[in-house]
C-alpha positions in Angstrom: 1.7 13.1 12.7 3.1 16.4 13.9 5.4 16.9 10.9 5.2 20.2 9.0 6.3 20.1 5.5 7.8 23.1 3.9 5.6 23.6 0.8 8.2 25.7 -1.0 11.3 23.6 -0.7 11.6 20.4 -2.7 14.3 18.1 -1.2 13.2 14.5 -1.9 13.8 13.0 -5.3 12.8 9.9 -7.2 15.2 9.0 -9.8 16.4 12.6 -10.7 13.0 14.2 -10.3 11.9 16.3 -7.3 8.7 15.2 -5.7 6.2 17.4 -3.8 7.1 17.8 -0.1 3.9 16.2 1.0 5.2 12.8 0.2 6.7 11.3 3.4 10.1 9.7 3.6 9.6 6.3 5.1 13.4 5.2 5.0 13.6 4.4 1.4 15.3 6.6 -1.2 13.0 5.2 -3.9 9.6 4.8 -2.4 7.5 7.5 -0.6 4.2 7.3 1.0 1.3 9.3 2.1 -1.1 8.3 4.8 -4.3 9.5 3.1 -6.8 8.4 5.6 -7.2 6.2 8.8 -10.4 5.3 10.4 -9.6 3.8 13.8 -13.2 3.0 14.5 -13.6 0.8 11.4 -9.9 -0.2 11.5 -8.8 0.7 8.0 -6.2 3.0 6.4 -5.5 4.3 2.8 -1.8 4.8 1.9 -0.7 6.1 -1.4 2.8 5.3 -2.8 5.0 6.9 -5.3 8.3 5.7 -7.0 10.0 2.5 -7.4 9.1 -0.3 -5.0 12.4 -2.2 -4.7 12.4 -5.0 -2.3 15.5 -6.5 -3.9 17.9 -3.8 -3.4 16.5 -1.4 -0.7 13.9 -3.7 1.1 11.2 -1.1 0.8 8.6 -3.4 2.2 10.6 -3.4 5.4 10.5 0.4 5.6 6.8 0.5 4.8 6.0 -2.1 7.4 8.2 -0.8 10.2 7.9 2.9 9.6 4.2 3.1 8.8 2.1 -0.1 9.1 3.4 -1.2 12.4 2.4 2.1 14.0 -1.2 1.7 12.5 -1.5 -1.8 13.5 -0.6 -0.9 17.0 -3.5 1.6 16.9 -6.1 -1.0 15.8 -5.8 -0.7 12.0 -6.1 -4.1 10.3 -7.3 -3.3 6.9 -5.0 -1.7 4.5 -5.4 -0.2 1.0 -2.1 0.7 -0.9 -2.8 2.9 -3.8 -0.1 2.3 -6.4 -1.1 4.5 -9.2 2.4 6.2 -9.1 4.5 3.2 -8.4 6.6 2.9 -11.6 8.5 -0.4 -10.9 8.5 -3.3 -8.6 11.4 -5.6 -7.8 10.8 -8.5 -5.4 13.0 -10.1 -2.9 11.4 -12.7 -0.4 7.9 -12.5 1.0 8.8 -12.5 4.8 7.5 -8.9 5.5 4.3 -9.5 3.6 3.8 -12.8 5.6 4.6 -11.0 8.7 2.2 -8.1 7.8 -0.5 -10.7 7.1 0.2 -12.6 10.4 -0.3 -9.2 12.3 -3.7 -8.5 10.8 -5.4 -11.9 9.9 -6.8 -12.5 13.4 -8.5 -9.2 13.2 -10.4 -10.1 9.9 -7.7 -7.8 8.3 -6.5 -7.6 4.8 -4.1 -5.8 2.5 -5.2 -4.7 -0.9 -2.7 -3.4 -3.5 -4.7 -1.1 -5.9 -4.1 0.3 -9.4 -0.7 -1.3 -10.1 0.7 -0.8 -13.6 0.3 -3.8 -16.1 3.8 -4.9 -15.6 3.9 -4.8 -11.8 1.3 -7.3 -10.6 2.8 -10.2 -12.6 6.1 -9.6 -10.9 4.2 -9.5 -7.5 2.6 -12.8 -8.4 5.9 -14.2 -9.3 7.1 -13.4 -5.7 4.0 -15.0 -4.3 2.7 -11.8 -2.6 -0.8 -13.0 -3.5 -0.5 -15.4 -0.5 -0.7 -12.3 1.8 -2.2 -9.4 -0.3 -5.0 -9.0 -2.8 -4.1 -7.4 -6.1 -4.3 -8.0 -9.8 -6.5 -7.0 -12.7 -9.8 -6.8 -10.8 -8.1 -4.4 -8.3 -6.9 -2.0 -10.9 -8.7 0.9 -12.5 -10.3 1.8 -9.3 -11.6 5.4 -9.4 -10.9 6.4 -5.8 -9.9 10.0 -5.9 -13.2 11.7 -6.2 -15.0 9.4 -3.6 -15.2 9.7 0.1 -13.1 7.3 2.2 -16.2 5.5 3.4 -17.4 4.9 -0.2 -14.0 3.6 -1.2 -13.9 1.3 1.9 -17.3 -0.2 0.9 -16.1 -0.7 -2.7 -13.0 -2.5 -1.5 -15.2 -4.7 0.8 -17.4 -5.7 -2.1 -14.4 -6.4 -4.2 -13.0 -8.7 -1.6 -16.3 -10.4 -1.0 -16.6 -10.9 -4.8 -13.1 -12.4 -4.9 -13.9 -14.7 -2.0 -17.1 -16.0 -3.8 -15.1 -16.7 -7.0 -12.5 -18.7 -5.1 -15.3 -20.9 -3.6 -16.4 -22.1 -7.1 
């Protein structure tokens, strides 16, 4: 909020490739974010990520949680969708920040959904037991969200989450 990007000067890089200045630096040199939409009445936010999500070396989840999610949670956001179409790799560490995020939102009927991960990423997330705190996996991939309004995408996600809960009950 209040930040003005220079649309003609590219300064941030992932690996050795410059990225568009509208990607926001969240503290990590390998993972950048865009807060695409926040609905404070309904309590949800859409965040798009780009780069390498590396909890092992650079603790990217800490930066994402502290520099973005915590501010949104303080404003009443309890439902988060992380669009990971542009996340190239994931390297896990422990799950404490995911657990903290879950603890911060669970009492508000909140959720964290990680969407459109590459095929090699969600097994790595499962190996780190992130599924205890976030929804992700095959049925949360290939979500065509870019041409839909935020309200429609929110309803799609609620439907997917309801379907997942029903499957777990059987």
